[in-house]
C-alpha positions, 0 to 999 in steps of 0.5 A: 415609119420614116425608114419605111417611107424612105426605102419605098421612095429609094427602091422606086427610084432605083427601079425607074433608073434601072429600067431607063438604063437597061429596059428591065425592072428589079425583082423582089430578091434584087431589091432586098439584096440592096438593103445590106449594102445600105445598112453598111454605108455610113450615110444610111446606117440609120436603117439598122434601127428599123426592124428588118421585116418592115423594110422587106414588107415594103419591098413586097408591097412595091413588087405587088404594086408594079404587078398590078400596074402591068396587069392594068389593075392600078396606076403606076406606083407613086412616091410617098410624102412625109406630110401624108399618111404614114405606116409600118407593117410588121409581118411576124413576131407580134402579139396582142396583150391585155392593154395593147399590141406588142411589136418587135423593137418597140415593145407594148403599145397601149391601145383600145382593142375593140374586137379580137378574132379566134385565129393566128395573128399574121400581120400588124400594120401601124398607121399614123393619120395626118391628124396625128392619131395612131391605129393598128390594123390586125390581120388574123388567119381565122380559116373561115370558109366563104358561104356559097352563093344561094339565090333567093327571091328577096331582090332589091334594085338600087338607083344611085343619084345626087338629089337622093343618094339612092332609091331602092325597090324590092318589088313591093315598096320604093324607098328613098335615102337622102343625100347628106352632102357631107362636104357641102355642110363643112365647106365654109368651115373648111374654107376658113381654115384653109385660108388661115393655113395659106397665110402661115409661113412655111416651116413654122410651128403655127403653119403645122398647127393650122395644117392639123386643123384642116386635116381634122375637118377632112378626117371628120368628113371622111368618118361621117361619110363612111359611117353613113355608107356602112349603116345604109349598106348593112341595112340593105344587106340584112333585108335582101339576098340579091342587090342589083346596081348599075355599073357606073363609070365614076372615073368618067363622070367626074370629068364633068366639072359641074358635078365632079365635087358632088359625085366625089362627095357622095361616095358611090364606089365606096358604097358598092364596095361595102355592099359587095363584101357584106353580101359575100360574108352572108352568102348573098350576091351583088349584080352589076347591070350594064351602064348603058342600060336605059333604066331612066328612059324605059317605062317599067310598066310597058317597057316603052323607051323614050328617045331623049330624057334630059337630066332636069326632067325628074317626072314624065308620063309614058306616051304608050300606056299613060303611066306617070313616073318619078324618074328615079323610082322608075329607074330602080324598078327597071334595075330590079327587073333587069336581074333575071337574065343576069342572075341565071348566068351568075348562078351557074357560074357560082355553082361551077366555082363551088364544084371546083372548090369541092374538087380541090380547085382554086385552093390558092389564089394568085398574087396581086389583087383580084380582077374579077370584081372591081370592088375586091378587095375592100382592104387587105389589112384593116378591119372596118374600125381599126384599133386606136392606139394611145 
């Protein structure tokens, strides 16, 4: 993992210097040609100890990172820190044994394999978390076909919020799901451990122990949040075929310093990601309506639109028909009713894509992340719950 991190930083710095001098970048082949020279040098001869495919996979990942940046799908690649999450990717010659995973130059690593797939094992990624835990992400080629999108009548509209995490309406009933506020529950514990960490001397053993205590709190918050989002998204997907949500500008919303922490803690983007890939697995459909659609200000009964509605107004009465509305419930109903014109266009697009696949089109996707949906892919390497290594 140290060799992989060092080669990423060295290659990224080399690309930056080459661009400043020549105005051109370095390709994957050009970067791989630098590796033999480094291994022969006395200063970097320790690179020989690392499996060669691990370093070459780093080169491939860096090339994809630059490609995603130039195609405006990601930010500019950053240097990796020793104190952050570490990983090493083995793209071949790996096996799954009874008591763990066998990888080149290391041997068998004992672990708890919670789930296996019928297919060819392609890549194994070993990851070390800031708390010192090791996980293995196993990538299998199962040759499964994605179900075609079939549009049914079971449609649910979801209004995401902060007071309540989300309000759903399926045409018959409205359900509210509370916002657990995971970070707020552990705020005092986190602040106390961070204060202890700030008093420790840099480079000392006690500071490393204090850092791990802080990392454990952050890891627990992250695990609890993901557990809640996984369970809720699975419940919604199991009960519906089509899910309609708003395309929120979360990056712009966190610029509000009063609500930035609450918006970041609630995990709207992650929740929509989970909905998207779970629906794709069962042949469902995720529809994102325009973020400027006035779902809260429009009466779901007569479609009368209020001119203004401040955030503190949680209930209101329509001046046209006299219907009394709960702000969030009314928004979820409007989001569900908004699906009709969108679902027709998306259904036609899905039918055209299905016909194209039957005729042999779109067999091999382009390199880099897909730009059709902002949620895809959720994770190109890891399953939902990676296997923990001991």
